[in-house]
C-alpha positions in Angstrom: 124.9 165.3 198.0 126.7 162.0 197.3 128.9 161.6 194.2 128.4 158.5 192.1 131.7 159.2 190.4 134.4 161.7 190.3 132.7 163.3 187.3 129.4 163.8 189.1 130.4 167.3 190.0 128.3 169.9 191.7 129.8 172.3 189.1 127.8 170.6 186.4 124.5 169.9 188.3 123.9 172.7 190.7 120.8 174.7 189.8 122.4 178.1 190.3 125.3 177.4 188.1 126.4 180.0 185.5 126.7 177.3 182.9 127.6 173.7 182.4 131.1 173.2 184.0 132.2 169.9 182.5 135.3 168.2 183.8 136.4 167.9 180.2 136.8 171.1 178.2 135.8 174.7 179.1 132.7 175.6 181.0 130.5 178.5 180.3 132.0 182.0 180.8 130.6 183.4 184.2 127.7 185.5 183.2 127.7 184.3 179.7 125.5 181.7 177.9 125.5 178.2 179.1 127.7 175.9 177.1 129.8 178.7 175.6 132.5 177.3 173.3 136.1 177.1 174.3 137.0 179.4 171.5 134.9 182.2 173.1 136.4 181.8 176.4 139.7 183.5 177.3 141.3 181.2 179.8 143.9 182.3 182.3 145.8 179.2 181.4 146.1 180.0 177.7 149.4 180.6 176.0 150.7 183.8 174.5 148.1 186.3 173.0 148.8 184.7 169.6 148.7 181.1 171.0 146.1 178.8 170.0 144.1 176.1 171.9 145.5 172.7 171.2 146.0 170.2 174.1 149.4 168.6 174.8 149.7 165.0 173.8 148.1 162.7 176.2 146.1 165.5 178.0 142.7 164.7 176.8 141.2 166.2 179.9 143.0 169.4 180.7 140.1 171.3 182.3 139.6 173.2 179.1 143.0 175.0 179.1 144.6 175.7 175.8 148.3 175.1 176.4 150.0 175.2 173.0 152.1 178.2 172.3 152.7 179.9 168.9 155.3 177.4 167.9 153.2 174.4 168.7 155.0 173.6 171.9 153.5 173.8 175.4 152.8 177.4 176.4 153.1 179.0 179.8 150.1 178.5 182.1 149.3 181.3 184.5 147.8 180.8 187.9 144.5 182.7 188.0 144.8 186.2 189.1 148.5 185.8 189.8 150.1 186.7 186.4 152.9 184.2 187.0 153.8 180.8 185.3 152.1 177.7 186.8 154.5 175.3 188.4 155.1 172.5 185.9 154.4 174.7 182.8 157.4 175.4 180.5 158.2 177.3 177.3 158.6 175.4 174.0 161.8 173.4 173.7 162.5 173.4 177.4 162.7 169.6 177.6 160.4 167.1 179.3 157.8 168.6 181.7 158.7 168.2 185.4 156.8 165.6 187.3 154.3 166.3 190.0 156.2 164.5 192.7 155.1 163.4 196.2 157.6 165.9 197.6 155.4 168.7 196.2 153.2 168.2 199.1 154.4 167.6 202.8 151.0 166.3 203.7 151.3 163.0 201.9 151.7 160.4 204.7 153.0 157.7 202.4 153.0 157.4 198.7 150.7 154.3 198.7 148.3 155.8 201.4 146.0 158.7 201.6 147.0 162.3 201.8 147.4 163.5 205.4 143.8 163.5 206.5 144.5 165.5 209.6 145.4 168.6 207.6 143.4 167.8 204.5 143.4 169.8 201.4 144.5 172.9 203.2 147.8 171.3 203.9 148.1 170.5 200.2 147.4 174.1 199.3 149.9 175.4 201.7 152.7 173.4 200.0 151.6 173.4 196.4 152.8 176.3 194.4 150.1 175.6 191.7 147.3 176.7 194.1 148.8 179.7 195.7 147.2 182.1 193.2 143.8 180.5 193.5 141.3 181.6 196.2 140.2 179.1 198.9 136.9 177.4 198.8 135.1 179.0 201.8 131.5 179.7 202.5 131.7 183.0 204.4 128.1 184.1 204.1 125.7 182.0 206.0 121.9 182.2 206.1 120.5 184.3 209.0 116.8 185.0 209.7 115.5 188.1 208.0 113.0 190.4 209.7 111.9 192.4 206.6 111.3 191.6 202.9 114.2 193.9 201.8 116.6 192.1 204.1 115.4 188.7 202.8 116.0 189.8 199.2 119.3 191.2 199.9 120.4 188.1 201.7 119.2 185.9 198.9 121.1 187.9 196.3 124.4 187.8 198.5 124.1 184.0 198.8 123.5 183.6 195.1 126.5 185.8 194.3 128.7 183.8 196.8 127.8 180.6 195.0 128.9 182.0 191.7 132.2 183.0 193.2 132.6 179.5 194.6 131.8 178.0 191.2 134.5 180.0 189.6 137.1 179.3 192.3 136.1 175.6 192.1 136.6 175.6 188.4 140.0 177.2 188.7 141.1 174.8 191.4 140.0 171.7 189.4 141.9 173.1 186.4 145.1 173.3 188.3 144.6 169.8 189.6 143.8 168.6 186.1 147.0 170.3 184.8 149.0 168.5 187.5 147.4 165.2 186.4 148.0 165.9 182.7 151.8 166.6 183.2 152.0 163.4 185.3 150.4 161.4 182.4 152.9 163.1 180.0 155.7 162.2 182.2 154.6 158.5 182.3 154.4 158.5 178.5 157.8 160.1 178.0 159.5 157.7 180.6 157.9 154.7 179.0 159.0 155.7 175.5 162.5 156.3 176.8 162.4 152.8 178.3 161.2 151.2 175.1 163.8 152.8 173.0 166.9 151.6 174.9 169.5 150.1 172.7 170.7 146.4 173.1 174.0 147.7 174.5 172.1 149.7 177.2 169.8 146.8 177.9 172.7 144.7 178.8 173.8 147.2 181.6 172.0 146.1 184.7 172.5 149.4 186.4 171.0 151.5 183.5 168.1 149.1 183.3 167.4 149.6 187.0 167.6 153.3 186.6 165.1 153.2 183.8 162.8 151.0 185.8 163.1 153.2 188.8 162.3 156.4 186.8 159.2 154.7 185.4 158.1 153.5 188.9 158.5 157.1 190.2 156.5 158.5 187.3 153.7 156.0 187.9 153.6 156.7 191.5 153.4 160.4 191.0 150.6 159.9 188.5 148.7 158.1 191.1 149.4 160.9 193.6 148.1 163.4 191.1 145.0 161.4 190.6 144.4 161.3 194.2 144.8 165.0 194.6 142.4 165.6 191.8 139.8 163.3 193.3 140.2 165.0 196.7 139.9 168.5 195.2 136.7 167.4 193.5 135.2 166.3 196.8 136.1 169.7 198.4 134.5 171.7 195.6 131.4 169.6 195.7 131.1 169.9 199.4 131.4 173.7 199.5 129.0 174.2 196.6 126.5 171.9 198.2 126.8 174.0 201.4 126.2 177.2 199.5 123.1 175.6 197.9 121.8 174.6 201.3 122.1 178.2 202.4 120.3 179.5 199.3 117.6 177.0 199.8 117.1 178.3 203.4 116.8 181.8 202.0 114.4 180.7 199.3 112.1 178.9 201.8 112.2 182.1 204.0 111.0 184.2 201.2 108.3 181.7 200.2 107.1 181.9 203.8 107.0 185.7 203.8 104.9 185.6 200.7 102.4 183.2 202.3 102.3 185.4 205.5 101.7 188.7 203.8 98.9 187.1 201.7 97.0 186.3 205.0 94.0 188.6 204.9 92.8 187.8 208.4 95.0 190.4 210.1 93.5 193.8 210.9 95.0 197.2 211.3 96.3 198.0 214.8 94.3 200.7 216.7 94.4 202.1 220.1 91.4 202.6 222.5 90.5 206.0 221.3 89.9 204.7 217.7 87.1 202.6 216.4 87.9 199.0 216.0 88.4 198.1 212.3 86.0 195.6 210.7 86.9 192.0 211.2 88.0 190.5 207.8 85.5 188.0 206.4 85.4 185.5 203.6 83.0 185.4 200.7 80.4 183.6 202.9 80.6 186.4 205.5 82.5 184.3 208.0 85.4 185.8 209.9 88.7 184.8 208.4 91.0 182.6 210.6 94.7 183.2 210.9 96.9 180.5 209.2 99.6 180.9 211.8 100.5 183.0 214.7 102.8 185.9 213.8 105.7 187.7 215.5 107.5 190.8 214.2 110.9 192.1 215.3 110.5 195.9 215.2 114.1 196.4 216.4 113.1 198.2 219.6 115.7 196.4 221.5 115.6 194.6 224.9 114.5 191.0 224.6 112.1 191.5 221.7 114.2 189.6 219.1 115.1 186.9 221.6 111.4 186.3 222.4 110.6 186.1 218.6 113.3 183.5 218.2 111.8 181.3 220.9 108.2 181.7 219.6 109.5 180.7 216.2 110.6 177.4 217.6 107.0 176.5 217.7 105.6 174.9 214.4 102.7 177.2 214.2 104.5 180.6 214.4 105.9 182.6 211.5 107.9 185.8 210.9 105.6 188.8 209.9 108.0 191.3 208.2 108.5 194.8 209.5 108.5 198.1 207.6 109.6 201.6 208.4 107.0 203.4 210.6 108.4 206.8 211.0 111.7 208.7 211.6 112.2 211.2 214.5 114.0 214.5 214.4 117.2 212.8 215.3 117.0 210.4 212.2 116.2 207.4 214.2 114.0 204.9 212.4 111.1 203.2 214.0 109.5 200.0 212.6 106.1 198.3 212.7 104.7 195.1 211.2 104.1 195.4 207.4 100.9 197.4 206.7 100.7 198.5 210.4 98.9 195.1 211.2 98.2 193.8 214.7 100.3 190.6 215.2 100.4 188.1 218.0 103.8 189.4 219.3 105.9 192.3 218.5 108.5 194.4 220.6 106.4 197.5 219.5 103.5 197.2 222.1 101.0 199.1 220.0 101.1 196.4 217.2 101.2 193.4 219.6 98.4 191.4 221.1 101.0 190.5 223.8 102.8 193.6 225.2 106.4 192.8 226.3 106.6 195.9 228.6 104.5 196.4 231.7 102.6 199.6 231.9 103.8 201.4 235.0 107.2 199.5 235.0 109.1 202.8 236.1 107.8 202.1 239.6 109.8 198.9 239.6 112.8 200.1 237.7 113.5 203.4 239.3 115.2 203.1 242.7 113.5 206.2 244.3 110.1 205.0 243.3 110.4 201.3 244.4 111.2 202.5 247.9 107.5 203.5 248.3 106.5 199.9 247.4 109.2 198.1 249.7 109.1 199.4 253.1 111.2 197.2 255.4 112.4 195.1 252.4 115.1 197.5 251.1 117.7 198.9 253.6 117.4 202.4 254.8 118.0 204.7 251.9 118.8 208.4 251.6 118.2 210.4 248.3 120.5 213.0 246.8 118.5 215.3 244.3 120.0 218.5 242.6 123.0 218.3 245.0 120.8 218.3 248.1 119.5 215.6 250.5 115.9 215.2 249.6 113.3 216.3 252.1 116.1 217.1 254.5 116.7 213.6 255.4 120.5 213.1 255.9 122.5 210.1 256.9 124.0 210.1 260.4 127.4 211.6 261.1 130.5 209.7 260.5 131.1 209.0 264.2 127.4 207.7 264.6 127.7 204.8 262.1 129.6 201.5 261.9 132.6 201.1 259.8 130.8 199.6 256.8 131.2 201.0 253.3 128.5 203.3 251.7 127.2 203.1 248.2 126.1 206.0 246.0 123.9 204.9 243.0 122.3 206.7 240.2 118.6 206.2 240.5 117.8 205.4 236.9 120.7 203.2 236.0 121.1 199.4 236.7 123.6 196.5 236.2 126.1 198.0 238.6 126.8 201.0 236.4 127.4 204.4 238.0 127.8 202.9 241.5 130.4 204.6 243.8 131.8 203.2 247.0 133.1 205.3 249.9 134.0 204.8 253.6 132.0 207.5 255.3 128.5 209.1 254.8 130.3 212.6 254.7 131.9 211.5 251.5 128.8 210.6 249.6 127.7 214.2 248.5 131.1 214.8 246.7 130.4 211.7 244.4 127.1 213.1 243.1 126.7 215.1 239.9 124.4 218.1 240.5 122.0 217.2 237.7 121.4 213.6 238.6 119.4 211.8 241.3 121.1 209.3 243.6 120.2 206.8 246.3 122.6 206.3 249.1 122.8 203.2 251.3 125.2 201.7 253.8 126.4 198.1 253.4 124.3 195.6 255.5 125.9 194.2 258.6 127.2 190.8 258.6 126.8 189.8 255.0 126.7 186.0 254.4 129.7 185.4 252.2 131.0 182.3 250.3 133.0 179.7 252.3 136.3 181.4 251.1 135.1 184.8 252.3 134.0 186.4 249.0 130.9 188.5 249.0 127.9 187.4 246.9 124.4 188.4 246.0 121.3 186.5 244.6 120.1 187.2 241.1 116.4 186.3 241.5 114.1 186.0 238.4 110.6 187.1 238.2 107.7 186.7 235.7 104.9 189.2 235.9 101.8 189.0 233.7 98.9 191.4 233.4 95.8 189.9 231.8 93.5 191.1 229.1 90.8 192.2 231.5 93.2 194.9 232.9 92.5 193.8 236.5 94.2 190.5 237.2 98.0 190.2 237.6 99.8 186.9 238.0 103.3 186.5 239.6 105.8 183.7 239.2 109.3 183.3 240.6 112.0 181.1 239.2 113.2 178.2 241.6 116.7 178.4 240.2 118.9 181.4 239.8 122.5 182.8 240.0 125.0 184.0 242.4 127.1 187.0 241.5 130.4 186.6 243.4 133.1 189.1 244.0 136.7 188.1 242.9 138.1 189.3 246.1 137.7 188.3 249.9 135.3 190.8 251.5 136.5 193.3 254.0 134.6 196.3 255.3 137.7 198.5 255.0 138.2 197.6 251.3 136.2 200.2 249.3 137.3 199.0 245.8 134.4 198.4 243.4 135.8 194.9 242.6 135.3 193.8 246.2 132.0 195.6 247.1 130.0 195.6 243.9 129.0 192.2 242.6 127.6 192.3 239.0 128.5 189.4 236.9 126.5 186.1 237.2 129.1 183.6 238.4 127.4 180.3 239.1 124.0 178.6 239.4 122.5 178.9 242.8 120.9 175.5 243.4 124.0 174.1 245.1 124.5 177.1 247.5 123.8 175.9 251.1 121.6 178.9 252.0 119.3 178.8 248.9 116.8 176.4 250.3 116.1 178.8 253.2 116.5 182.0 251.3 114.2 181.2 248.3 110.9 181.4 250.1 111.9 184.7 251.7 112.9 186.3 248.4 109.6 185.0 246.9 107.6 186.6 249.7 109.4 189.8 249.5 108.8 190.2 245.8 105.0 189.2 246.3 104.6 192.0 248.8 106.2 194.5 246.5 104.0 193.5 243.5 100.9 193.4 245.7 101.6 197.0 246.7 102.3 198.1 243.2 98.9 196.7 242.0 96.8 197.8 244.8 98.2 201.4 244.8 97.6 201.5 241.1 101.2 201.9 240.1 101.0 199.1 237.6 98.2 199.6 235.1 96.3 197.0 233.1 95.8 197.1 229.3 92.3 196.5 228.2 92.1 193.7 225.6 95.9 193.1 225.7 98.1 190.7 227.8 101.4 192.2 229.1 104.3 190.6 230.7 108.0 191.0 231.6 110.8 188.8 232.8 112.8 190.8 235.4 115.3 190.2 238.1 115.7 191.3 241.7 119.0 191.6 243.5 119.0 190.2 247.1 121.7 189.9 249.7 121.6 187.5 252.7 123.0 188.3 256.1 124.4 185.7 258.7 121.0 185.7 260.4 119.6 184.4 257.0 117.4 187.5 256.4 117.2 188.8 252.9 117.5 192.4 251.7 116.5 193.5 248.3 118.4 196.3 246.5 116.8 196.8 243.1 114.8 195.3 240.2 116.5 195.0 236.8 114.1 195.3 234.0 115.2 193.4 230.8 117.9 191.6 232.8 120.8 189.7 231.2 119.7 186.4 229.6 121.8 183.8 227.8 120.9 181.7 224.9 122.4 178.3 224.0 124.3 179.7 221.0 125.9 182.2 223.4 126.5 179.9 226.4 126.1 176.2 225.4 126.7 174.9 228.9 124.9 177.4 231.2 122.0 179.4 229.7 118.5 180.5 230.3 116.7 178.7 227.4 114.5 176.6 229.7 113.6 179.5 231.8 112.6 181.7 228.8 110.7 178.8 227.2 108.8 178.1 230.4 107.9 181.8 230.8 106.7 182.1 227.3 104.6 178.9 227.7 102.9 180.6 230.7 102.3 183.7 228.7 101.2 181.9 225.5 100.6 178.2 226.0 101.7 175.8 223.4 101.2 172.1 222.9 104.1 170.2 224.6 105.3 173.2 226.5 106.0 173.2 230.3 106.5 175.9 232.9 110.0 174.5 233.9 110.9 175.7 237.3 108.5 178.7 237.4 106.7 178.9 240.7 103.3 180.6 240.9 103.2 183.1 243.7 99.7 184.5 243.5 97.1 186.5 241.8 96.7 190.3 242.6 93.7 192.4 241.4 93.8 196.1 240.7 91.3 198.8 239.7 89.9 198.4 236.2 91.7 200.8 233.6 89.8 204.0 233.0 88.9 204.4 229.3 90.7 207.2 227.5 89.0 210.2 226.2 87.3 210.0 222.9 89.3 211.0 219.9 88.8 214.3 218.1 86.9 214.3 215.0 90.2 214.7 213.0 91.6 211.7 214.8 88.4 209.8 214.1 88.7 210.5 210.4 92.3 209.5 210.4 91.5 206.3 212.3 88.7 205.4 209.8 91.1 206.0 207.0 93.7 203.8 208.5 91.1 201.1 208.9 90.2 201.3 205.2 92.5 199.1 203.2 92.7 201.5 200.2 93.6 204.5 202.5 96.1 202.4 204.3 97.8 201.4 201.0 98.0 205.0 200.0 99.5 205.9 203.4 102.0 203.2 203.1 103.2 204.7 199.7 104.0 208.0 201.4 106.1 206.5 204.2 109.4 206.7 202.4 110.5 206.6 198.9 113.0 203.8 200.0 110.3 201.5 201.4 107.9 199.9 199.0 104.2 199.5 199.8 103.1 196.0 201.0 101.6 195.2 197.7 104.9 196.1 195.7 107.0 194.2 198.2 104.8 191.2 197.7 105.1 191.5 194.0 109.0 191.4 194.4 108.8 188.1 196.2 106.3 186.6 193.7 
């Protein structure tokens, strides 16, 4: 907000102000009625308890600080919250007040120029004793997206409270600057009076005249400096309060949007296949109600749910649908669902989402022992340790029958390189396994293709798999770009350190790697074979009437013959957003994938490459629900029964109607 003059302060015009905070005189007491009189306000700058409220001569604008002591002299001003005299304040009879000299601030570049703009007001504060007891003007609380009505209300209250604190700090800082300015004005008046009152004898002494003139010039110079400090302080205060107002306005708009969203009557209660479908909401003419927007809900399940919500909300026709508490398990873990248990366009809790972000049957891709069945010849020969025994009696060869390449022992249900052990011989593998866990055991591939400097690397290959609403069709896409994960050490088969043999962290983009052009189609074909097997064997199951998808990654390593070997899938792989990694991130990949899943105007598939369509068996309908479940389902579909159920969820969670009233 632009200032038309130094007096056009945010402190007097901001809508959330606790009262009129004029630059002249005392503003309203925080929390008190607007325009409270100076006599009703106990200023931290007032004199002794018995002191009154007169201003020093020439200080017409003291920021509302009564400075006169009991004897009529200038009282002792106290820095706010510090309980100590202000620099420049003095008891009655102490002589002329000290000037606010240029030396009080080391940030003054020159007396005729601006204050050191490199360091700004912070430099002034660091060298000016008058402001040491006053808090800094800082906006510490920033608006963040809220996912529930209560979070939105709490955030708005915190932002409003922050603004009140900033208003009070700004008022105190301006008072201090005004005090400096007033003392500088008094010094000019005193110096001028002394100059006017010189005797004829003194006037004939050139040296004394020069001293008087020099003192007057110094006083005027310091007055200009104090004026400049006051003006700069006003700008800082206005800027920070304006920033606080912007944050409050963001919060207000969010609450307005939430009110509009929960008033949308077109949404229906979420049901499963065993329950009767709820009636479609209709208007007064009997026509089906149309959604105003598309809605997403962050149910705090984890994974990439919130991330996908954020990307959907980049689109102009998407809005946040707030969540509520769903239930609490025996370990006091809370689960959430859309407000009113409504079915929304996207939520990370699949039951309440038209688009499920988890594949049904995903364990067949995630678990290392299960994916072996889908990937013969694609994954290196693998042995399994289960309950401290080699599964099915299949044991690795003896130490004297294998090459001198390291062996890996990996827990079957853990990813991202965690719980991976490296040893030199197959006979050492069993000792690394815990008796209550399942492990896969593999020997390092022969002749791995390393980086030009000899470091080991593997490919992080990204995959998008979509199951369509008919429950039969599956579409597979692979990403033409990717990452290399590179070891920090030169590879050697004798080195069994995890740092050398286990590559985890995404190191660099893969497009410039000389082997990528030849490796990409082989990786693509391998993933296609595995997904085709998973669909045809019924390991991946369709969801009737609901689209499902996942972005996953596959780890491949290439040998010197340019053959590719897959080791595992990573469900919910590491993804980076621009705010986390501005230079190298996955924003375009995510936007492209979500455009394929839910097309939007102006969207594009980026570098996603369509691999093929695979068809599985139609999903079998679930058994009909019991009569008791049918009754419960009917009650859930009834708005009155649903409202009653919401009231019983928790005393701490208001019903949708009550929460709506809070926003109104």
